[in-house]
C-alpha positions in Angstrom: -37.3 122.4 219.8 -39.3 124.7 217.6 -43.1 124.1 217.8 -44.8 124.4 214.4 -48.3 126.0 214.5 -51.2 123.6 214.0 -53.4 123.7 210.9 -56.3 125.1 213.0 -54.1 127.8 214.4 -52.9 128.7 210.9 -56.5 128.8 209.7 -57.5 131.0 212.6 -54.7 133.4 211.9 -55.6 133.5 208.2 -59.2 134.2 209.1 -58.2 137.1 211.4 -55.9 138.5 208.7 -58.7 138.3 206.1 -61.2 140.0 208.4 -58.7 142.8 209.0 -58.0 143.3 205.3 -61.7 143.4 204.3 -62.5 145.7 207.2 -59.8 148.1 206.3 -60.8 148.0 202.6 -64.4 148.7 203.3 -63.7 151.4 205.8 -61.2 153.1 203.6 -63.4 152.9 200.5 -66.5 154.0 202.4 -64.8 156.9 204.0 -63.3 157.9 200.6 -66.8 158.0 199.1 -67.6 160.8 201.5 -65.1 163.0 199.6 -65.1 163.7 195.9 -62.8 162.3 193.2 -60.2 164.9 192.3 -57.7 165.3 189.5 -54.2 166.8 189.6 -55.0 168.3 186.1 -58.1 169.9 187.6 -57.9 172.6 184.9 -58.8 169.9 182.3 -62.0 168.9 184.1 -63.7 172.4 184.6 -67.2 171.1 185.2 -66.0 169.2 188.3 -64.6 172.4 189.6 -67.6 174.6 188.9 -70.5 174.2 186.4 -70.3 177.9 185.7 -66.8 177.3 184.1 -68.5 175.5 181.3 -67.9 177.6 178.1 -65.1 179.7 179.5 -62.7 179.0 176.7 -61.7 180.5 173.3 -64.0 178.6 171.0 -67.5 177.3 171.0 -67.0 173.5 171.2 -64.8 171.7 173.7 -64.3 168.0 174.4 -62.0 166.9 177.2 -60.9 163.5 178.6 -58.7 162.8 181.6 -57.4 159.4 182.9 -55.8 159.0 186.3 -53.9 155.9 187.6 -53.2 156.4 191.3 -51.0 154.5 193.8 -49.5 151.8 191.5 -47.5 150.6 194.5 -50.8 149.4 196.0 -52.6 146.5 194.5 -55.8 147.4 192.7 -55.2 151.1 192.9 -57.6 153.9 191.9 -58.3 154.1 188.2 -60.4 157.2 187.3 -61.7 158.6 184.0 -63.4 161.9 183.2 -65.1 163.0 180.0 -66.8 166.3 179.4 -68.2 168.1 176.3 -69.5 171.6 176.0 -71.1 173.7 173.3 -71.4 177.5 173.6 -74.1 179.4 171.7 -75.1 183.0 171.4 -78.6 184.0 172.5 -80.3 185.8 169.7 -78.4 188.9 168.4 -77.4 190.1 171.9 -74.2 189.8 173.8 -75.2 186.9 176.1 -74.3 183.3 175.6 -75.5 179.9 176.9 -73.4 176.7 177.2 -74.8 173.2 177.3 -72.6 170.4 178.5 -72.2 167.0 180.0 -69.9 165.5 182.6 -69.3 161.8 182.8 -67.1 160.3 185.6 -65.9 156.7 186.3 -63.9 155.5 189.2 -62.9 151.9 190.2 -60.7 150.8 193.1 -59.9 148.1 195.6 -60.0 144.4 195.6 -63.8 144.4 195.7 -64.1 146.6 192.6 -65.7 149.6 194.3 -67.0 151.5 191.3 -68.7 154.9 190.9 -70.3 156.2 187.7 -71.6 159.7 187.3 -73.6 161.1 184.3 -74.3 164.9 184.9 -75.8 167.2 182.3 -74.9 170.9 182.7 -76.2 174.3 181.7 -74.4 177.6 182.0 -75.7 181.2 181.3 -73.2 183.9 180.5 -74.5 187.4 181.1 -72.4 190.1 179.3 -71.5 193.1 181.5 -69.8 195.1 178.7 -70.7 196.1 175.2 -67.1 195.0 174.3 -68.0 191.4 175.2 -65.0 191.1 177.5 -66.6 190.9 180.9 -69.1 188.1 181.8 -70.9 186.9 184.8 -71.9 183.2 184.5 -74.4 181.1 186.5 -74.2 177.3 186.0 -76.1 174.2 187.1 -75.1 170.6 186.9 -77.1 167.6 188.0 -77.8 164.0 187.2 -77.5 160.3 188.0 -74.8 158.6 190.2 -74.3 154.9 190.8 -72.0 153.2 193.3 -71.5 149.5 193.5 -69.1 146.7 194.3 -68.5 143.1 193.3 -69.5 140.7 196.2 -67.8 137.8 194.5 -64.4 139.5 195.1 -65.1 140.1 198.8 -63.4 138.0 201.4 -65.2 137.3 204.7 -64.8 135.3 207.8 -67.7 133.0 206.9 -65.9 131.8 203.7 -63.3 130.0 205.8 -65.9 128.4 208.1 -68.7 127.4 205.7 -67.5 128.0 202.2 -69.1 130.5 199.8 -69.4 134.2 200.5 -71.3 133.6 203.8 -72.6 137.1 204.0 -75.9 138.6 202.9 -75.4 142.3 201.9 -78.5 144.4 201.9 -77.3 146.0 198.6 -74.3 145.7 196.3 -75.2 148.9 194.5 -77.2 152.1 195.0 -78.2 155.1 192.9 -78.9 158.7 193.7 -79.5 162.1 192.1 -76.8 164.7 192.6 -76.7 168.5 191.9 -74.2 171.4 191.8 -74.5 175.1 191.3 -71.9 177.7 190.6 -71.1 181.3 189.7 -68.1 182.8 188.0 -66.8 186.1 186.7 -64.3 186.4 183.9 -62.8 189.5 182.2 -59.8 190.9 180.3 -57.0 192.3 182.4 -56.1 195.8 181.1 -56.1 196.6 177.5 -54.4 193.4 176.2 -57.2 191.0 175.2 -54.8 188.1 175.7 -54.5 188.9 179.4 -57.6 187.6 181.3 -58.7 186.1 184.5 -61.6 184.4 186.2 -62.9 183.9 189.7 -65.6 181.5 190.8 -67.4 179.6 193.6 -69.4 176.4 193.4 -71.6 174.5 195.8 -71.7 170.8 195.1 -74.1 168.2 196.4 -76.5 170.9 197.5 -79.3 168.3 197.8 -77.3 166.2 200.3 -77.9 162.8 198.6 -78.3 159.9 200.9 -75.5 157.3 200.9 -77.7 154.3 201.7 -75.5 151.2 201.1 -74.7 148.7 203.8 -77.8 147.9 205.9 -79.7 150.8 204.5 -78.4 153.4 206.9 -80.5 156.3 205.8 -78.7 158.7 208.1 -75.5 158.9 206.0 -75.4 161.9 203.7 -72.9 163.1 201.2 -71.5 166.3 202.6 -71.9 169.4 200.4 -68.7 170.8 199.0 -67.6 174.4 198.4 -65.0 175.0 195.7 -63.4 178.4 195.2 -61.5 178.7 191.9 -59.3 181.3 190.2 -57.2 181.6 187.1 -54.9 184.3 185.5 -53.3 184.3 182.1 -50.6 186.9 181.4 -48.5 187.6 178.3 -44.8 187.6 178.8 -43.7 188.3 175.2 -45.5 187.9 171.9 -44.5 184.3 171.9 -44.8 183.4 175.6 -47.3 183.6 178.5 -48.0 182.4 182.0 -51.1 180.6 183.2 -51.8 180.5 186.9 -54.6 178.4 188.4 -55.8 177.3 191.8 -58.7 175.7 193.7 -59.6 175.6 197.4 -62.3 173.1 198.4 -64.0 172.3 201.7 -66.2 169.2 202.3 -67.3 168.3 205.8 -64.1 168.2 207.8 -61.9 167.8 204.7 -60.1 170.7 203.0 -57.8 170.8 200.0 -55.8 173.5 198.2 -54.1 173.0 194.9 -52.4 175.7 192.9 -49.6 176.2 190.4 -48.5 177.7 187.1 -47.4 176.8 183.6 -45.2 178.7 181.1 -46.4 178.5 177.6 -44.1 179.0 174.6 -45.5 179.5 171.1 -43.5 177.9 168.3 -43.8 178.5 164.5 -46.1 180.8 162.5 -47.7 184.0 163.7 -48.0 184.6 167.5 -51.8 184.9 167.1 -51.9 181.5 165.3 -48.8 179.4 166.3 -48.1 176.0 164.9 -47.5 174.6 168.4 -47.6 175.7 172.0 -45.5 173.9 174.6 -46.4 174.3 178.3 -44.3 173.3 181.3 -44.9 173.9 185.0 -46.0 172.4 188.2 -48.7 172.4 190.9 -48.7 171.8 194.6 -51.5 170.0 196.4 -50.9 171.3 199.9 -49.4 168.6 202.3 -50.0 165.9 199.7 -48.2 166.0 196.4 -45.9 168.0 194.1 -47.1 167.7 190.5 -45.0 168.5 187.4 -47.0 169.0 184.2 -46.1 169.2 180.5 -48.6 170.0 177.8 -48.6 170.3 174.0 -51.1 172.3 172.0 -51.5 171.4 168.3 -54.7 173.2 167.3 -57.4 172.1 167.7 -56.0 169.3 170.0 -54.0 169.4 173.3 -52.4 166.6 175.3 -51.0 166.9 178.8 -49.1 164.6 181.2 -48.6 164.9 184.9 -47.3 162.9 187.8 -48.0 163.2 191.6 -44.8 162.9 193.7 -46.3 162.0 197.1 -45.1 164.2 200.0 -47.9 163.2 202.4 -47.9 161.0 205.5 -48.6 158.1 203.1 -45.2 158.5 201.5 -43.5 155.6 203.3 -46.3 153.2 202.4 -46.6 154.4 198.8 -42.8 154.6 198.3 -43.3 158.3 197.3 -45.4 157.2 194.3 -48.6 159.0 193.5 -50.8 159.2 190.5 -50.1 159.4 186.7 -52.5 161.4 184.6 -53.0 162.0 180.9 -55.5 164.4 179.3 -56.6 165.0 175.7 -58.8 167.8 174.6 -60.3 169.3 171.5 -61.3 173.0 171.3 -62.7 174.5 168.1 -65.3 176.6 166.3 -68.4 175.6 164.5 -68.2 178.6 162.2 -65.6 181.1 161.1 -64.1 182.8 164.1 -65.6 186.4 163.6 -67.3 187.7 166.7 -67.1 184.3 168.5 -63.7 185.4 169.9 -65.6 188.1 171.7 -67.3 185.7 174.2 -66.5 184.2 177.6 -63.0 182.8 177.4 -59.8 182.0 179.3 
């Protein structure tokens, strides 16, 4: 005869299961906070790569937004948004430029609504190394306010099943800190063709090692500094086509990540120097993690891009191979007639 479990046994098992779920959720989210948010369309969030990449574009105003929805096969997956704006200005009548910008970042995930909000102003100085204005060394800084929080009303604890209510007293449900990054980059034409150019850069994020004081005010927990090494190359194939190659390698604590790839751009309609549209298609590889196909459409002064992460990591069985969907929208333009503004830091 089958013996049905008693109500108290079922309640105990349910309590143990709830404890495991909340423990795994907290550990996963807390460990994840030790590493930075990243985008597959990293090239559409340049300030997150390196603050000295602010202003490295053809134009003097740029506004970009990226939205990422990751792991839809998991309940309450990551939802991340990035917004950055930059304005590049000449310094006097010389060949140097300065770019002022701002980076805003929002991330929310998990049943308990673990949320991060970043507001980071940036400043980048571009030193001309050539009277032709085609070689620049840039030094950038970004720093500001960060808040992390969660919703305790959505938490599940062992005490809820015994006494009702939340049953736990958290020392904090949110904390704030100041964060800072610094970076340097070099960009230049490649050969005699002004449309062929490249950049190289290195950035050091979280140089102030902000304290991650959250549960029980553990003041010994710090956000690890992160190194990011970036590069990009743009090469003309024909008058109406070109290749763009970009990559990043980052290291933070014991964590390392490499992402790189290329896109083929085809100009359609009009003059090759001022096409009606440009269509881009290509792909990127995040090493040991995901294959990322990307398509992008330029319709000046706007651009829109779509990408999807096909998971190839050890999490593939759990995620059913699903990764993250991203969409980005950007505006790039000039405040004045083009003139000498083309002869400035660009990529």
